C-alpha positions as CSV (number, residue, x, y, z in Angstrom):
1,M,-46.0,119.2,-27.3
2,T,-46.5,120.6,-23.8
3,S,-43.3,121.9,-22.1
4,T,-42.4,120.5,-18.9
5,V,-40.1,121.6,-16.2
6,K,-38.0,119.6,-13.5
7,V,-39.8,119.7,-10.1
8,W,-38.9,116.4,-8.2
9,D,-35.2,115.9,-8.0
10,R,-33.6,112.4,-7.9
11,P,-33.2,112.2,-4.2
12,V,-36.8,113.1,-3.4
13,R,-38.1,110.6,-6.0
14,L,-35.7,107.8,-4.7
15,F,-36.9,108.7,-1.2
16,H,-40.6,108.5,-2.1
17,W,-40.5,105.1,-3.9
18,S,-38.0,103.6,-1.5
19,L,-40.3,104.6,1.4
20,A,-43.3,103.1,-0.3
21,G,-41.2,99.9,-0.7
22,S,-40.0,99.9,2.7
23,V,-43.5,100.5,4.3
24,A,-45.0,97.6,2.0
25,L,-42.3,95.3,3.0
26,C,-42.9,96.0,6.7
27,W,-46.6,95.4,6.2
28,L,-46.1,92.3,4.2
29,T,-43.8,90.9,7.0
30,A,-45.5,92.3,10.1
31,D,-46.7,88.9,11.4
32,E,-43.8,86.7,9.7
33,L,-40.1,87.1,8.9
34,Q,-39.4,89.4,11.9
35,S,-35.8,90.0,10.9
36,L,-36.8,91.2,7.5
37,H,-39.6,93.4,9.0
38,E,-36.9,95.1,11.4
39,V,-34.6,95.7,8.5
40,A,-37.3,97.4,6.4
41,G,-38.4,99.3,9.4
42,Y,-34.7,100.7,10.0
43,A,-34.6,101.4,6.2
44,A,-37.9,103.5,6.5
45,A,-36.4,105.3,9.6
46,G,-33.3,106.1,7.7
47,L,-35.4,107.4,4.8
48,I,-37.3,109.6,7.1
49,G,-33.9,111.2,8.4
50,L,-33.0,111.8,4.7
51,R,-36.3,113.4,4.0
52,L,-35.9,115.7,6.9
53,V,-32.3,116.6,5.5
54,L,-33.8,117.2,2.2
55,G,-36.7,119.2,3.7
56,L,-34.2,121.7,5.3
57,A,-31.3,121.7,2.8
58,G,-32.7,120.1,-0.5
59,T,-33.6,121.7,-3.7
60,R,-36.5,124.2,-3.9
61,Y,-39.5,121.9,-4.3
62,A,-38.0,119.5,-1.6
63,R,-37.8,122.1,1.0
64,F,-40.5,122.4,3.8
65,T,-40.3,126.2,3.5
66,Q,-41.6,125.9,-0.1
67,F,-44.6,123.8,0.5
68,I,-45.8,123.7,4.1
69,R,-48.6,126.2,4.5
70,S,-50.6,127.6,7.4
71,P,-53.6,125.7,8.6
72,K,-55.9,128.5,7.5
73,S,-54.2,128.3,3.9
74,T,-54.6,124.5,4.0
75,L,-58.4,124.7,4.9
76,T,-58.9,127.4,2.2
77,Y,-57.4,125.1,-0.3
78,A,-59.7,122.2,0.9
79,R,-62.8,124.3,0.6
80,E,-61.8,125.4,-3.0
81,M,-61.1,121.9,-4.0
82,L,-64.5,121.0,-2.9
83,R,-65.8,123.6,-5.1
84,H,-63.5,122.5,-8.1
85,K,-61.9,125.9,-8.0
86,E,-58.5,125.1,-6.5
87,Q,-55.3,126.4,-8.1
88,R,-52.8,124.1,-9.5
89,Y,-49.5,123.9,-7.6
90,L,-46.2,123.1,-9.3
91,G,-44.9,121.4,-6.0
92,H,-47.0,120.1,-3.3
93,N,-50.4,121.7,-2.9
94,P,-51.5,122.6,0.7
95,L,-53.2,119.2,1.3
96,G,-50.4,117.2,-0.3
97,A,-48.0,119.1,2.0
98,A,-50.0,118.4,5.1
99,M,-50.1,114.7,3.9
100,V,-46.3,114.7,3.6
101,V,-46.1,116.0,7.2
102,A,-48.4,113.4,8.5
103,L,-46.8,110.6,6.7
104,I,-43.3,111.5,7.9
105,M,-44.7,111.8,11.6
106,M,-46.5,108.4,11.4
107,V,-43.6,106.6,9.9
108,G,-41.2,108.1,12.3
109,G,-43.6,107.1,15.1
110,I,-43.7,103.6,13.8
111,A,-40.1,103.4,13.5
112,L,-39.4,104.7,17.0
113,T,-42.0,102.3,18.7
114,G,-40.6,99.5,16.6
115,W,-37.1,100.1,17.7
116,M,-38.3,100.6,21.3
117,Q,-39.8,97.1,21.1
118,T,-36.2,95.7,20.6
119,T,-34.7,97.4,23.5
120,D,-34.6,95.8,27.0
121,A,-36.3,98.9,28.6
122,Y,-39.4,98.6,26.3
123,W,-39.6,95.0,25.1
124,G,-43.0,93.5,26.1
125,I,-44.4,97.0,27.1
126,E,-48.0,96.9,26.0
127,W,-48.5,100.6,25.2
128,V,-45.4,100.6,22.9
129,A,-46.7,97.6,21.0
130,E,-50.1,99.1,20.8
131,T,-49.0,102.5,19.7
132,H,-46.9,100.8,16.9
133,E,-49.8,98.7,15.7
134,T,-52.2,101.7,15.8
135,L,-49.9,104.0,13.9
136,A,-49.3,101.2,11.4
137,E,-53.1,100.9,11.0
138,L,-53.6,104.8,10.7
139,L,-50.6,104.8,8.1
140,L,-52.7,102.4,5.7
141,V,-55.6,105.0,6.0
142,A,-53.2,107.8,5.3
143,I,-51.7,105.9,2.3
144,A,-55.2,105.4,0.9
145,L,-56.1,109.2,1.4
146,H,-52.6,110.0,-0.3
147,V,-53.5,107.8,-3.3
148,A,-56.8,109.3,-3.5
149,G,-55.5,112.7,-3.5
150,V,-53.0,112.0,-6.2
151,I,-55.6,110.6,-8.4
152,H,-58.0,113.5,-7.8
153,A,-55.2,116.1,-8.4
154,S,-54.0,114.3,-11.5
155,L,-57.6,114.2,-13.0
156,R,-58.5,117.7,-11.9
157,H,-55.2,119.3,-13.3
158,H,-54.8,116.9,-16.3
159,E,-51.4,115.6,-15.4
160,N,-50.1,112.3,-14.3
161,L,-48.6,112.8,-10.9
162,V,-47.4,109.3,-10.5
163,L,-45.4,109.7,-13.7
164,A,-44.1,113.1,-12.4
165,M,-42.8,111.2,-9.3
166,I,-41.1,108.8,-11.6
167,T,-39.6,111.2,-14.3
168,G,-39.4,114.5,-11.9
169,R,-41.1,116.6,-14.5
170,K,-44.5,118.2,-14.5
171,R,-46.3,120.4,-16.9
172,A,-44.8,124.0,-17.0
173,P,-46.8,126.5,-14.9
174,A,-49.5,128.3,-16.7
175,S,-51.2,131.6,-15.7
176,G,-52.9,131.2,-12.3
177,D,-50.6,128.2,-11.3
178,I,-48.6,128.6,-8.1
179,A,-45.0,127.7,-8.9
């Protein structure tokens, strides 16, 4: 039996799956059910606020200081990954960390432009609507890349990252892993 360690705490896991559900609901109701679309968008915005708090004051693997790497480190990791020589990270790997930042920024931008469209000042303003839609389309691409990265890392490091985001547990670090 392989030993495991707790990595993702309950608030991080609830954030992750709640944001996934909110984004899916926003996407499904984008052209229909405007009030439900707005509620799901506000929920996503609140979740982004929660993740920012967790990133600053959460547990070890939730904190931005634990997983955000420099652009140079992230590019080095990407090169190593393409050569199938990347190290296993117990928390987010550098590309995963970059994706976390990108997703937070995109969902935050979508929420902001969505809210702006409900105000008198920005209702009907073309660039706000276009920015909202463009960010939403880019988010779908980012989600596809995120899922592909999870599948790749799961296969490369022989661990089920989806299950880890449900249970919070990952295989204990081995020699050479970055904890």
